[in-house]
C-alpha positions as CSV (number, residue, x, y, z in Angstrom):
1,M,71.8,171.7,184.5
2,R,70.7,168.7,182.5
3,L,69.5,170.6,179.6
4,F,72.8,172.6,179.5
5,L,74.9,169.3,179.4
6,I,72.5,168.0,176.6
7,R,73.2,171.1,174.7
8,L,76.9,170.8,175.5
9,V,77.1,167.1,174.1
10,Y,74.9,168.5,170.9
11,F,77.3,171.3,170.2
12,F,80.5,169.1,170.8
13,G,78.8,166.3,168.6
14,L,78.1,169.1,165.9
15,F,81.6,170.5,166.1
16,W,82.8,166.8,165.6
17,A,80.8,166.0,162.7
18,V,81.6,169.5,161.0
19,N,85.5,168.7,161.3
20,L,85.1,165.2,160.1
21,L,83.1,166.4,156.9
22,L,85.9,169.0,156.5
23,L,88.5,166.4,156.4
24,Y,86.3,164.3,154.0
25,V,85.7,166.8,151.5
26,L,89.1,168.8,151.6
27,P,91.8,167.5,149.2
28,Y,94.5,165.5,151.0
29,A,97.0,168.2,150.6
30,Y,95.0,171.1,151.8
31,G,97.7,172.6,154.0
32,N,100.1,172.5,151.2
33,K,98.8,174.9,148.6
34,L,102.1,175.2,146.2
35,Y,102.0,171.3,146.0
36,L,98.2,171.5,145.0
37,D,99.0,174.2,142.3
38,K,101.9,172.1,141.0
39,V,99.5,168.9,140.8
40,Q,96.9,170.9,138.8
41,N,99.6,172.3,136.6
42,C,101.3,169.0,136.2
43,S,98.1,167.2,135.2
44,S,97.6,169.4,132.2
45,K,101.2,168.2,130.7
46,N,102.4,165.0,129.2
47,V,104.4,164.1,132.2
48,N,106.1,160.7,132.7
49,T,108.6,161.4,135.6
50,V,107.7,163.3,138.9
51,F,109.9,164.5,141.8
52,F,108.7,164.3,145.5
53,G,110.5,165.9,148.4
54,S,111.8,169.0,150.4
55,S,113.7,171.9,149.2
56,R,116.7,169.5,148.6
57,L,114.9,168.7,145.3
58,Y,112.5,171.4,144.8
59,R,115.3,173.9,144.8
60,H,117.8,171.6,143.0
61,A,116.2,169.5,140.5
62,A,115.5,171.4,137.2
63,P,113.2,169.4,135.0
64,K,114.4,171.3,131.9
65,I,117.8,170.5,132.2
66,I,117.0,166.9,133.2
67,D,114.8,166.3,130.4
68,S,117.3,167.9,127.8
69,I,120.0,165.4,128.8
70,L,117.3,162.4,128.9
71,K,115.6,163.3,125.9
72,E,116.6,160.1,124.0
73,K,115.0,158.6,126.8
74,N,111.6,160.5,126.3
75,I,111.7,161.7,129.8
76,I,109.3,164.4,130.6
77,S,109.5,165.5,134.2
78,Y,107.9,167.7,136.9
79,N,109.1,168.9,140.2
80,L,106.2,168.0,142.9
81,A,108.6,168.7,145.6
82,T,108.1,171.6,148.2
83,R,109.8,173.6,150.8
84,G,109.9,172.0,154.1
85,C,108.3,168.9,153.1
86,Y,110.3,166.0,155.1
87,N,109.9,162.4,155.6
88,S,106.4,162.1,156.8
89,Q,105.0,164.7,154.6
90,T,106.7,163.6,151.4
91,Y,105.7,160.0,151.7
92,Y,102.0,161.0,152.7
93,L,101.8,163.1,149.5
94,Y,103.5,160.4,147.4
95,E,101.4,157.6,148.5
96,N,98.1,159.8,148.0
97,F,99.6,161.0,144.5
98,L,99.5,157.2,143.6
99,E,96.0,156.8,144.9
100,N,94.4,160.0,143.6
101,E,96.4,161.7,140.7
102,T,98.7,159.2,138.9
103,N,97.6,157.6,135.6
104,S,99.3,155.3,133.0
105,K,101.7,158.2,131.9
106,I,103.7,158.1,135.0
107,K,106.8,155.8,134.6
108,Y,109.3,157.2,137.1
109,A,109.1,158.6,140.5
110,L,112.2,160.2,142.2
111,V,111.6,160.5,145.9
112,E,114.0,162.1,148.4
113,L,115.2,159.6,151.0
114,Q,115.3,161.7,154.3
115,P,115.0,161.8,158.0
116,I,111.7,162.6,159.8
117,G,111.5,166.2,160.9
118,Q,110.2,167.7,164.2
119,I,106.7,169.6,164.2
120,P,107.3,172.7,166.3
121,S,105.0,172.8,169.1
122,T,104.2,176.6,168.2
123,S,102.8,175.7,164.7
124,S,100.9,172.4,165.6
125,N,97.8,174.1,165.0
126,L,98.4,175.3,161.4
127,N,97.5,173.7,158.3
128,E,100.9,173.2,157.1
129,S,102.1,171.5,160.2
130,N,99.2,168.8,160.5
131,Y,97.3,168.3,157.3
132,F,99.6,165.0,156.7
133,L,98.8,163.4,160.0
134,S,96.2,161.1,159.0
135,L,95.8,158.2,161.3
136,G,97.8,156.0,159.5
137,N,100.6,158.7,158.8
138,Y,100.5,159.7,162.6
139,K,101.2,155.7,163.5
140,Y,104.1,155.9,161.2
141,Y,105.7,158.8,162.5
142,S,105.3,157.6,166.0
143,Q,106.9,154.3,164.9
144,Y,109.6,156.0,163.4
145,V,110.6,158.2,166.1
146,T,110.4,155.4,168.6
147,N,112.8,153.2,166.6
148,S,115.1,156.2,165.9
149,G,118.5,156.6,167.8
150,K,117.0,159.6,169.3
151,S,117.7,160.4,173.2
152,T,114.3,159.5,175.3
153,S,113.7,163.2,175.8
154,D,113.8,163.9,171.9
155,K,111.5,161.2,171.4
156,K,109.1,162.3,173.9
157,R,108.9,165.7,172.5
158,Y,108.7,164.5,168.6
159,I,105.8,162.3,169.6
160,T,104.1,165.0,172.0
161,N,104.3,167.7,169.2
162,A,102.8,165.3,166.7
163,T,100.0,164.4,169.0
164,K,99.0,167.9,169.4
165,A,99.4,168.4,165.5
166,G,97.4,165.3,164.9
167,L,94.5,166.6,167.4
168,N,94.6,170.0,165.8
169,R,94.1,168.2,162.2
170,I,90.9,167.0,163.7
171,F,89.4,169.6,165.8
172,S,90.8,172.9,164.5
173,L,88.4,174.9,162.0
174,K,91.4,176.5,160.6
175,K,91.0,173.9,157.9
176,I,88.5,176.4,156.4
177,K,91.4,178.5,155.6
178,Y,92.0,176.2,152.5
179,Y,88.8,177.6,150.9
180,I,90.0,181.2,151.3
181,Q,93.4,180.2,150.0
182,R,91.8,178.6,147.1
183,M,90.3,181.8,146.0
184,S,93.7,183.7,145.8
185,K,96.0,183.4,142.9
186,N,98.0,180.6,141.9
187,S,101.7,180.1,142.8
188,S,104.3,182.0,141.0
189,N,104.3,181.4,137.2
190,R,108.0,181.2,137.4
191,I,107.7,178.0,139.4
192,L,104.9,176.7,137.2
193,D,106.7,177.7,134.0
194,Q,109.7,176.0,135.2
195,N,108.0,172.8,135.8
196,G,107.8,173.1,139.5
197,F,111.3,174.2,139.9
198,L,112.5,177.4,141.6
199,S,116.2,178.0,142.8
200,V,116.8,179.8,146.2
201,S,118.9,182.4,144.2
202,S,115.5,183.2,142.2
203,E,113.7,184.0,145.3
204,K,113.4,187.8,146.4
205,F,116.6,188.5,148.0
206,T,115.0,190.0,151.3
207,G,114.3,188.8,154.9
208,E,115.3,185.1,155.6
209,F,116.9,184.4,152.2
210,K,119.2,187.5,152.5
211,T,120.3,186.4,156.0
212,R,121.0,182.9,155.0
213,F,123.0,183.9,152.1
214,E,124.9,186.5,154.1
215,N,125.8,184.2,157.1
216,F,127.1,181.5,154.6
217,L,129.4,183.9,153.1
218,K,130.7,185.0,156.4
219,D,132.2,181.5,157.1
220,T,132.1,179.0,153.9
221,T,134.1,176.6,156.1
222,S,130.8,175.6,157.7
223,L,130.3,173.4,154.9
224,N,133.0,171.1,156.1
225,S,130.9,169.8,158.8
226,R,128.6,168.4,155.9
227,I,131.4,167.1,154.1
228,L,132.7,165.0,157.2
229,A,129.1,163.9,158.1
230,A,128.7,162.6,154.4
231,K,132.0,160.4,154.6
232,R,131.2,156.9,155.2
233,S,134.6,156.0,156.5
234,Q,133.8,158.2,159.5
235,N,130.5,156.8,160.3
236,N,129.9,153.5,161.9
237,I,126.3,152.2,160.8
238,T,124.8,149.6,163.1
239,H,121.3,150.9,163.8
240,Y,118.6,150.9,161.3
241,N,114.9,152.3,161.5
242,I,112.6,149.4,160.8
243,A,109.5,151.6,160.6
244,H,111.3,153.8,157.8
245,L,112.5,150.6,155.9
246,K,109.1,149.2,156.1
247,R,107.3,152.1,154.5
248,A,110.3,152.6,151.7
249,K,109.6,149.0,150.8
250,Y,105.8,149.3,151.0
251,L,106.2,152.4,148.7
252,I,108.3,150.6,146.2
253,E,105.8,147.7,146.0
254,K,102.8,149.9,145.5
255,S,104.6,151.8,142.9
256,E,105.5,148.7,141.0
257,R,101.7,147.7,141.1
258,L,100.9,150.8,139.2
259,G,103.8,150.4,136.7
260,I,105.9,153.2,138.3
261,E,109.5,152.7,139.2
262,L,110.3,154.5,142.5
263,I,114.0,155.5,142.7
264,F,114.9,157.0,146.2
265,V,117.4,159.9,145.8
266,I,119.9,160.6,148.6
267,P,120.9,164.3,148.4
268,P,124.0,165.7,149.3
269,R,124.8,168.1,152.2
270,L,122.5,166.6,154.9
271,P,123.9,167.1,158.5
272,D,123.6,163.5,159.3
273,Y,123.4,160.2,157.1
274,K,123.7,157.4,159.5
275,E,119.9,156.6,159.6
276,I,119.4,157.4,155.8
277,W,122.4,154.9,154.6
278,S,121.3,152.2,157.2
279,V,117.8,152.1,155.5
280,A,119.3,152.5,151.8
281,D,121.7,149.7,152.3
282,R,118.7,147.5,153.1
283,L,116.6,148.3,150.1
284,P,117.0,147.2,146.6
285,Q,120.1,149.1,145.0
286,E,118.2,149.7,141.5
287,N,115.8,151.8,143.7
288,I,118.5,154.1,145.0
289,I,120.7,157.1,143.5
290,D,123.1,158.3,146.2
291,L,124.4,161.5,145.6
292,S,125.7,162.2,149.2
293,S,129.5,161.2,148.7
294,P,131.8,164.4,148.7
295,D,134.7,161.9,147.1
296,L,132.6,160.7,144.1
297,F,130.7,164.6,143.7
298,P,133.1,166.9,145.2
299,E,131.5,169.7,143.0
300,L,128.2,169.1,145.3
301,Y,130.2,170.6,148.1
302,N,131.8,173.3,146.3
303,S,131.2,176.6,148.0
304,K,131.2,178.5,144.8
305,Y,128.0,176.6,143.7
306,S,126.4,177.4,147.3
307,F,123.6,179.7,148.4
308,D,123.9,178.4,152.3
309,I,125.2,175.4,153.9
310,G,122.5,173.2,152.7
311,H,121.4,174.6,149.5
312,F,122.8,175.3,146.0
313,N,122.5,178.6,144.1
314,K,121.3,178.8,140.5
315,E,124.6,177.5,139.1
316,G,124.8,174.7,141.7
317,A,121.2,173.4,140.7
318,S,122.4,173.3,137.3
319,V,125.3,171.1,138.4
320,F,123.0,168.9,140.7
321,S,120.5,168.4,137.8
322,T,123.2,167.3,135.3
323,I,124.7,164.9,137.7
324,L,121.1,163.5,138.7
325,A,120.2,163.2,135.1
326,K,123.3,161.2,134.0
327,K,122.7,159.0,137.2
328,L,119.2,158.4,136.2
329,A,120.6,157.6,132.5
330,S,122.8,154.8,133.7
331,R,120.1,153.6,135.7
332,L,117.7,153.4,132.8
333,N,120.3,151.6,130.4
334,N,120.6,148.8,132.8
């Protein structure tokens, strides 16, 4: 019995050591292959401006359009945003980008300002759902949820799922999957050739994308709920998330130390803005571009530019990119 216990201790000790070694040797974004492909492609270009965020920027911010409008400003941009990359993932990737990827060429970083996302319990063991939960980022995630206006039951669920995902990050051997994926072909050249941008309309029109498009066409008035959510007069803001505010300020300061101007972008069509606005109002306004207002930017809430309730079609992405570029131009002139 004693020998068995000793062997068991050795086994778990070895298992622990292998997992820690994997975390040490793996790239920081091992669970986000598209991002890794983009970073590698970006590093080969003379880029001075980068975008980080979810599909709200990945599908909407077209570098070729933005660069053409900002040609006199010598802007050469690359879209490093990826699908499903919400608050905690985006900040994790951007901070690691500053530490591992950036160089003196980068002058501007446009990062999506967004709420945190829930980690589904059913996917907490997947690399895509846990790679970003380092000890520091797990702490931020937990503090964000604790300081949010969510119900007690929602807070418990969010933190429980994040804890499961964090433990899976340490103990799951699925991290080895990265080495298998690395041997597969890179992401579509359609994405890399567009400097990281790909509109939803350019995807294969099957499965999930077809369903989303068809459901929206059945009732385009569903967009009205997003318009109402984006009207400040309809939303009283009293609470702000101190954890989110501290992280955003820290990223601004860290960027400045490296000679990079960080600008947070508030995208249109989010289901709720209260938490985002409350943080944005407490940040330096020169670090904010707010595109959420349906009164100032009615075209961004026009159904003819829509793929679904939250995303633009190809024409809508061009409109969004044009507006974003002009807002950035006015910011650079100040």
